[in-house]
C-alpha positions as a Markdown table, in Angstrom:
| # | Residue | x | y | z |
|---|---|---|---|---|
| 1 | Unk | 45.0 | 24.0 | 103.6 |
| 2 | Unk | 48.4 | 22.9 | 105.0 |
| 3 | Unk | 51.7 | 24.3 | 104.2 |
| 4 | Unk | 52.7 | 20.9 | 102.7 |
| 5 | Unk | 49.6 | 20.9 | 100.4 |
| 6 | Unk | 50.1 | 24.5 | 99.4 |
| 7 | Unk | 53.8 | 24.1 | 98.3 |
| 8 | Unk | 52.8 | 20.8 | 96.7 |
| 9 | Unk | 50.1 | 22.5 | 94.6 |
| 10 | Unk | 52.6 | 25.4 | 93.7 |
| 11 | Unk | 55.3 | 22.7 | 92.7 |
| 12 | Unk | 52.9 | 20.9 | 90.4 |
| 13 | Unk | 51.5 | 24.2 | 89.1 |
| 14 | Unk | 55.1 | 25.1 | 88.0 |
| 15 | Unk | 55.8 | 21.7 | 86.4 |
| 16 | Unk | 52.6 | 21.9 | 84.5 |
| 17 | Unk | 53.4 | 25.5 | 83.6 |
| 18 | Unk | 55.7 | 24.0 | 81.0 |
| 19 | Unk | 52.9 | 21.9 | 79.6 |
| 20 | Unk | 50.8 | 25.2 | 79.4 |
| 21 | Unk | 53.6 | 26.8 | 77.5 |
| 22 | Unk | 53.8 | 23.9 | 75.1 |
| 23 | Unk | 49.9 | 24.0 | 74.7 |
| 24 | Unk | 50.0 | 27.7 | 74.2 |
| 25 | Unk | 52.6 | 27.2 | 71.4 |
| 26 | Unk | 50.5 | 24.6 | 69.5 |
| 27 | Unk | 47.0 | 25.8 | 70.0 |
| 28 | Unk | 47.4 | 29.5 | 70.2 |
| 29 | Unk | 50.4 | 30.3 | 68.1 |
| 30 | Unk | 50.3 | 27.6 | 65.5 |
| 31 | Unk | 46.4 | 27.0 | 65.6 |
| 32 | Unk | 47.3 | 23.3 | 65.6 |
| 33 | Unk | 44.9 | 21.3 | 67.9 |
| 34 | Unk | 47.4 | 18.9 | 69.5 |
| 35 | Unk | 46.5 | 16.0 | 71.7 |
| 36 | Unk | 50.0 | 14.4 | 71.4 |
| 37 | Unk | 50.9 | 16.0 | 74.8 |
| 38 | Unk | 48.9 | 13.1 | 76.7 |
| 39 | Unk | 51.6 | 10.9 | 75.2 |
| 40 | Unk | 54.6 | 13.2 | 75.2 |
| 41 | Unk | 54.4 | 14.0 | 78.9 |
| 42 | Unk | 54.8 | 10.3 | 80.1 |
| 43 | Unk | 57.3 | 9.8 | 77.2 |
| 44 | Unk | 59.6 | 12.4 | 78.9 |
| 45 | Unk | 59.1 | 10.7 | 82.1 |
| 46 | Unk | 59.7 | 7.3 | 80.9 |
| 47 | Unk | 62.8 | 8.2 | 78.9 |
| 48 | Unk | 64.4 | 10.2 | 81.8 |
| 49 | Unk | 63.6 | 7.6 | 84.4 |
| 50 | Unk | 64.8 | 4.7 | 82.2 |
| 51 | Unk | 68.1 | 6.3 | 81.5 |
| 52 | Unk | 68.7 | 7.5 | 85.1 |
| 53 | Unk | 68.0 | 3.9 | 86.3 |
| 54 | Unk | 70.5 | 2.6 | 83.7 |
| 55 | Unk | 73.2 | 4.8 | 85.1 |
| 56 | Unk | 73.1 | 7.8 | 82.8 |
| 57 | Unk | 73.5 | 11.5 | 84.0 |
| 58 | Unk | 70.3 | 13.0 | 85.0 |
| 59 | Unk | 70.9 | 16.2 | 82.8 |
| 60 | Unk | 71.7 | 14.1 | 79.9 |
| 61 | Unk | 68.7 | 11.9 | 80.5 |
| 62 | Unk | 66.4 | 15.0 | 80.7 |
| 63 | Unk | 67.9 | 16.3 | 77.4 |
| 64 | Unk | 67.2 | 13.0 | 75.7 |
| 65 | Unk | 63.6 | 13.1 | 77.0 |
| 66 | Unk | 63.2 | 16.6 | 75.5 |
| 67 | Unk | 64.4 | 15.1 | 72.2 |
| 68 | Unk | 62.1 | 12.4 | 72.4 |
| 69 | Unk | 59.2 | 14.6 | 73.0 |
| 70 | Unk | 60.3 | 16.9 | 70.0 |
| 71 | Unk | 60.3 | 13.7 | 67.9 |
| 72 | Unk | 56.7 | 12.8 | 68.9 |
| 73 | Unk | 55.7 | 16.4 | 67.9 |
| 74 | Unk | 57.4 | 16.1 | 64.5 |
| 75 | Unk | 55.6 | 12.8 | 63.9 |
| 76 | Unk | 52.2 | 14.5 | 64.5 |
| 77 | Unk | 53.2 | 17.3 | 62.2 |
| 78 | Unk | 54.5 | 14.8 | 59.5 |
| 79 | Unk | 51.2 | 12.9 | 59.6 |
| 80 | Unk | 49.3 | 16.1 | 59.2 |
| 81 | Unk | 51.5 | 17.8 | 56.6 |
| 82 | Unk | 52.7 | 14.9 | 54.5 |
| 83 | Unk | 49.6 | 12.7 | 54.5 |
| 84 | Unk | 46.9 | 15.4 | 55.0 |
| 85 | Unk | 45.5 | 13.7 | 58.1 |
| 86 | Unk | 43.4 | 16.0 | 60.2 |
| 87 | Unk | 45.3 | 17.7 | 63.1 |
| 88 | Unk | 43.2 | 16.0 | 65.9 |
| 89 | Unk | 43.4 | 12.6 | 64.3 |
| 90 | Unk | 47.2 | 12.8 | 63.7 |
| 91 | Unk | 47.8 | 13.8 | 67.2 |
| 92 | Unk | 45.5 | 10.9 | 68.5 |
| 93 | Unk | 47.3 | 8.4 | 66.4 |
| 94 | Unk | 50.5 | 9.6 | 67.8 |
| 95 | Unk | 49.2 | 9.6 | 71.3 |
| 96 | Unk | 47.9 | 6.1 | 71.0 |
| 97 | Unk | 51.2 | 4.8 | 69.8 |
| 98 | Unk | 53.2 | 6.6 | 72.5 |
| 99 | Unk | 51.3 | 4.5 | 75.1 |
| 100 | Unk | 52.8 | 1.3 | 73.7 |
| 101 | Unk | 56.1 | 3.0 | 73.1 |
| 102 | Unk | 56.3 | 4.2 | 76.8 |
| 103 | Unk | 55.7 | 0.7 | 77.9 |
| 104 | Unk | 58.6 | -0.5 | 75.6 |
| 105 | Unk | 60.9 | 2.2 | 77.0 |
| 106 | Unk | 60.3 | 1.3 | 80.7 |
| 107 | Unk | 59.8 | -2.4 | 80.1 |
| 108 | Unk | 57.1 | -2.3 | 82.8 |
| 109 | Unk | 54.1 | 0.0 | 83.6 |
| 110 | Unk | 56.2 | 2.1 | 86.0 |
| 111 | Unk | 59.8 | 2.9 | 87.0 |
| 112 | Unk | 60.9 | 3.9 | 90.6 |
| 113 | Unk | 63.7 | 6.6 | 91.1 |
| 114 | Unk | 64.0 | 6.4 | 94.8 |
| 115 | Unk | 67.6 | 6.4 | 95.9 |
| 116 | Unk | 68.9 | 7.4 | 92.5 |
| 117 | Unk | 70.5 | 10.7 | 91.5 |
| 118 | Unk | 68.3 | 13.3 | 89.8 |
| 119 | Unk | 68.7 | 16.8 | 88.6 |
| 120 | Unk | 67.8 | 17.9 | 92.0 |
| 121 | Unk | 70.7 | 15.9 | 93.8 |
| 122 | Unk | 73.5 | 18.7 | 93.3 |
| 123 | Unk | 71.2 | 21.2 | 95.0 |
| 124 | Unk | 70.1 | 19.0 | 98.0 |
| 125 | Unk | 73.5 | 19.8 | 99.8 |
| 126 | Unk | 72.6 | 23.3 | 100.1 |
| 127 | Unk | 70.6 | 22.5 | 103.1 |
| 128 | Unk | 67.3 | 23.5 | 101.9 |
| 129 | Unk | 64.4 | 21.0 | 102.6 |
| 130 | Unk | 62.9 | 19.3 | 99.6 |
| 131 | Unk | 59.6 | 20.9 | 100.6 |
| 132 | Unk | 61.1 | 24.2 | 99.5 |
| 133 | Unk | 63.7 | 23.0 | 97.0 |
| 134 | Unk | 61.3 | 21.3 | 94.5 |
| 135 | Unk | 59.0 | 24.2 | 94.1 |
| 136 | Unk | 61.9 | 26.7 | 93.9 |
| 137 | Unk | 63.8 | 24.7 | 91.4 |
| 138 | Unk | 60.7 | 24.0 | 89.1 |
| 139 | Unk | 59.9 | 27.8 | 89.3 |
| 140 | Unk | 63.4 | 28.9 | 88.2 |
| 141 | Unk | 63.2 | 26.3 | 85.4 |
| 142 | Unk | 59.8 | 27.5 | 84.3 |
| 143 | Unk | 60.8 | 31.3 | 84.4 |
| 144 | Unk | 64.0 | 30.5 | 82.3 |
| 145 | Unk | 61.9 | 28.6 | 79.8 |
| 146 | Unk | 59.3 | 31.3 | 79.8 |
| 147 | Unk | 61.8 | 34.0 | 79.0 |
| 148 | Unk | 63.6 | 32.0 | 76.4 |
| 149 | Unk | 60.2 | 31.2 | 74.6 |
| 150 | Unk | 59.2 | 34.8 | 74.7 |
| 151 | Unk | 62.6 | 35.9 | 73.2 |
| 152 | Unk | 62.1 | 33.2 | 70.4 |
| 153 | Unk | 58.5 | 34.2 | 69.5 |
| 154 | Unk | 59.5 | 37.8 | 69.4 |
| 155 | Unk | 62.4 | 37.1 | 67.0 |
| 156 | Unk | 62.1 | 37.3 | 63.2 |
| 157 | Unk | 61.7 | 33.4 | 63.0 |
| 158 | Unk | 59.1 | 33.5 | 65.8 |
| 159 | Unk | 57.2 | 36.1 | 64.0 |
| 160 | Unk | 57.2 | 33.8 | 60.9 |
| 161 | Unk | 55.7 | 31.1 | 63.1 |
| 162 | Unk | 53.1 | 33.3 | 64.5 |
| 163 | Unk | 52.1 | 34.4 | 61.0 |
| 164 | Unk | 51.9 | 30.7 | 60.1 |
| 165 | Unk | 49.3 | 30.0 | 62.7 |
| 166 | Unk | 47.4 | 33.4 | 62.2 |
| 167 | Unk | 47.2 | 33.3 | 58.3 |
| 168 | Unk | 49.1 | 30.5 | 56.5 |
| 169 | Unk | 48.0 | 31.6 | 53.1 |
| 170 | Unk | 49.4 | 35.2 | 53.7 |
| 171 | Unk | 52.4 | 33.8 | 55.3 |
| 172 | Unk | 53.2 | 31.6 | 52.3 |
| 173 | Unk | 52.7 | 34.8 | 50.0 |
| 174 | Unk | 55.4 | 36.5 | 52.1 |
| 175 | Unk | 57.8 | 33.7 | 51.5 |
| 176 | Unk | 57.5 | 31.9 | 54.8 |
| 177 | Unk | 58.0 | 28.1 | 54.6 |
| 178 | Unk | 54.9 | 27.4 | 56.7 |
| 179 | Unk | 55.6 | 23.5 | 56.8 |
| 180 | Unk | 59.0 | 24.2 | 58.3 |
| 181 | Unk | 57.7 | 26.6 | 61.0 |
| 182 | Unk | 55.0 | 24.0 | 61.9 |
| 183 | Unk | 57.6 | 21.2 | 62.2 |
| 184 | Unk | 59.7 | 23.4 | 64.5 |
| 185 | Unk | 56.7 | 24.7 | 66.6 |
| 186 | Unk | 55.5 | 21.4 | 67.1 |
| 187 | Unk | 58.8 | 19.9 | 68.1 |
| 188 | Unk | 59.3 | 22.7 | 70.6 |
| 189 | Unk | 55.8 | 22.3 | 71.8 |
| 190 | Unk | 56.1 | 18.7 | 72.7 |
| 191 | Unk | 59.7 | 19.0 | 73.8 |
| 192 | Unk | 58.5 | 21.4 | 76.5 |
| 193 | Unk | 55.9 | 18.9 | 77.5 |
| 194 | Unk | 58.4 | 16.0 | 77.7 |
| 195 | Unk | 60.6 | 18.3 | 79.8 |
| 196 | Unk | 57.7 | 18.7 | 82.1 |
| 197 | Unk | 57.3 | 14.8 | 82.3 |
| 198 | Unk | 61.0 | 14.4 | 83.0 |
| 199 | Unk | 60.9 | 17.0 | 85.8 |
| 200 | Unk | 57.8 | 15.4 | 87.2 |
| 201 | Unk | 59.3 | 12.0 | 87.3 |
| 202 | Unk | 62.5 | 13.1 | 88.9 |
| 203 | Unk | 60.8 | 15.3 | 91.6 |
| 204 | Unk | 58.2 | 12.8 | 92.6 |
| 205 | Unk | 60.5 | 9.7 | 92.3 |
| 206 | Unk | 58.7 | 7.5 | 89.7 |
| 207 | Unk | 57.4 | 7.4 | 86.1 |
| 208 | Unk | 54.2 | 5.7 | 85.2 |
| 209 | Unk | 52.7 | 5.0 | 81.9 |
| 210 | Unk | 49.4 | 6.6 | 82.9 |
| 211 | Unk | 50.6 | 10.0 | 84.3 |
| 212 | Unk | 49.8 | 11.5 | 80.9 |
| 213 | Unk | 46.1 | 11.0 | 81.3 |
| 214 | Unk | 44.3 | 14.4 | 81.0 |
| 215 | Unk | 47.4 | 16.4 | 80.5 |
| 216 | Unk | 45.8 | 18.3 | 77.5 |
| 217 | Unk | 42.9 | 19.2 | 79.7 |
| 218 | Unk | 45.2 | 20.7 | 82.4 |
| 219 | Unk | 47.3 | 22.5 | 79.9 |
| 220 | Unk | 44.2 | 24.1 | 78.2 |
| 221 | Unk | 42.9 | 25.1 | 81.6 |
| 222 | Unk | 46.0 | 26.9 | 82.5 |
| 223 | Unk | 46.0 | 28.8 | 79.1 |
| 224 | Unk | 42.4 | 29.7 | 79.4 |
| 225 | Unk | 42.5 | 30.8 | 83.0 |
| 226 | Unk | 45.5 | 32.9 | 82.3 |
| 227 | Unk | 43.8 | 34.6 | 79.3 |
| 228 | Unk | 40.6 | 35.1 | 81.4 |
| 229 | Unk | 42.7 | 37.0 | 84.0 |
| 230 | Unk | 45.4 | 38.6 | 82.2 |
| 231 | Unk | 44.0 | 38.9 | 78.7 |
| 232 | Unk | 46.3 | 38.8 | 75.6 |
| 233 | Unk | 47.3 | 42.3 | 75.1 |
| 234 | Unk | 51.0 | 41.3 | 74.4 |
| 235 | Unk | 53.0 | 38.3 | 73.9 |
| 236 | Unk | 54.9 | 38.5 | 77.3 |
| 237 | Unk | 51.7 | 39.1 | 79.1 |
| 238 | Unk | 50.2 | 36.1 | 77.3 |
| 239 | Unk | 53.0 | 33.8 | 78.4 |
| 240 | Unk | 52.8 | 35.2 | 81.9 |
| 241 | Unk | 49.2 | 34.4 | 81.8 |
| 242 | Unk | 49.8 | 30.7 | 80.9 |
| 243 | Unk | 52.3 | 30.3 | 83.7 |
| 244 | Unk | 50.0 | 32.1 | 86.3 |
| 245 | Unk | 47.1 | 30.1 | 84.9 |
| 246 | Unk | 48.8 | 26.8 | 85.7 |
| 247 | Unk | 49.7 | 27.8 | 89.3 |
| 248 | Unk | 46.1 | 29.3 | 89.8 |
| 249 | Unk | 44.5 | 26.2 | 88.4 |
| 250 | Unk | 46.6 | 23.8 | 90.7 |
| 251 | Unk | 45.8 | 25.9 | 93.8 |
| 252 | Unk | 42.1 | 25.8 | 93.0 |
| 253 | Unk | 42.3 | 22.0 | 92.6 |
| 254 | Unk | 44.0 | 21.8 | 96.0 |
| 255 | Unk | 41.7 | 24.1 | 97.7 |
| 256 | Unk | 38.7 | 22.2 | 96.4 |
| 257 | Unk | 40.1 | 18.8 | 97.5 |
| 258 | Unk | 41.1 | 20.2 | 101.0 |
| 259 | Unk | 37.9 | 22.0 | 101.8 |
| 260 | Unk | 36.3 | 19.6 | 104.1 |
| 261 | Unk | 32.9 | 21.1 | 103.9 |
| 262 | Unk | 32.6 | 20.1 | 100.3 |
| 263 | Unk | 33.4 | 16.4 | 101.3 |
| 264 | Unk | 35.7 | 15.8 | 98.3 |
| 265 | Unk | 38.5 | 13.4 | 98.2 |
| 266 | Unk | 41.4 | 12.5 | 95.8 |
| 267 | Unk | 39.0 | 10.2 | 93.9 |
| 268 | Unk | 37.1 | 13.3 | 93.0 |
| 269 | Unk | 40.0 | 15.0 | 91.1 |
| 270 | Unk | 38.5 | 14.5 | 87.7 |
| 271 | Unk | 35.2 | 15.9 | 88.7 |
| 272 | Unk | 37.0 | 19.0 | 90.1 |
| 273 | Unk | 39.0 | 19.3 | 87.0 |
| 274 | Unk | 36.0 | 19.2 | 84.8 |
| 275 | Unk | 34.1 | 21.9 | 86.8 |
| 276 | Unk | 37.2 | 24.2 | 86.9 |
| 277 | Unk | 37.7 | 23.9 | 83.1 |
| 278 | Unk | 34.1 | 24.6 | 82.6 |
| 279 | Unk | 34.4 | 27.7 | 84.7 |
| 280 | Unk | 37.6 | 28.7 | 82.9 |
| 281 | Unk | 35.8 | 28.3 | 79.6 |
| 282 | Unk | 32.9 | 30.5 | 80.7 |
| 283 | Unk | 35.2 | 33.2 | 82.3 |
| 284 | Unk | 36.5 | 34.8 | 78.9 |
| 285 | Unk | 32.9 | 35.7 | 78.0 |
| 286 | Unk | 32.0 | 37.0 | 81.3 |
| 287 | Unk | 32.7 | 40.4 | 82.8 |
| 288 | Unk | 36.0 | 40.2 | 84.5 |
| 289 | Unk | 36.7 | 42.9 | 87.1 |
| 290 | Unk | 40.3 | 41.6 | 87.8 |
| 291 | Unk | 41.3 | 41.9 | 84.1 |
| 292 | Unk | 39.9 | 45.3 | 84.1 |
| 293 | Unk | 41.9 | 46.2 | 87.2 |
| 294 | Unk | 45.1 | 44.8 | 85.6 |
| 295 | Unk | 44.4 | 46.7 | 82.4 |
| 296 | Unk | 43.8 | 49.9 | 84.4 |
| 297 | Unk | 40.2 | 50.2 | 83.1 |
| 298 | Unk | 37.2 | 50.9 | 85.5 |
| 299 | Unk | 34.7 | 48.2 | 85.9 |
| 300 | Unk | 31.6 | 48.8 | 83.8 |
């Protein structure tokens, strides 16, 4: 695998690490199966790209994109909590609606950002080639977000949110407003996914209405791979596993597509994704010597 392909895989892995953190928050912390991310990812890209093309500051456009993603998460939670629609059905309804909303926002299926200012523009004068600048920038953003999310979930309100997902009946008995914590958690989750979409659009120079297809699968794969390798002994390790899982997953995809002896091409991406996700699902139930090594336990 070439250096360009390697750094490209790391860059995408860092961007989708934000998606993994969002999926972790909804699926693992809140125990809320959420497919909204397939719509909130392109929503973040569509909002950011449309505002940047219209002349808005890239950082402001990114902030608005995060707010739009948070609104999508709130809508899913509202459909579930207010009207009693099943989690999955509520998120599917939101996801379907977002496809048309994203088209409305962009006014066409895709928006090009070539030649426009992005959040990377101020750093391009440092003399660092984009080949290195983009993965470095995405990595810094991911680390900062991961630290902030860890700090939040270890706070008293974060503990209330974790209690809501673990045992909502007991949480309510302890005086926790489980509806509010669910709203907040879903807003943060999809806000993170929208941030990933906004970064993806600005780093790749385009936003497209179809870029969200399969986002939930990639996010879940990253979470599962991270858990299989690092386990879930503590919250910081869990979040680190999500980040590492996203990068490992993307590197595995890149290696598979660049392995000439396998005879695979870019059109086989979905096949490779399905196989890797299946392997990731099997790993937690298998004996994992790497996890034992990290945990300091001998292999049995």
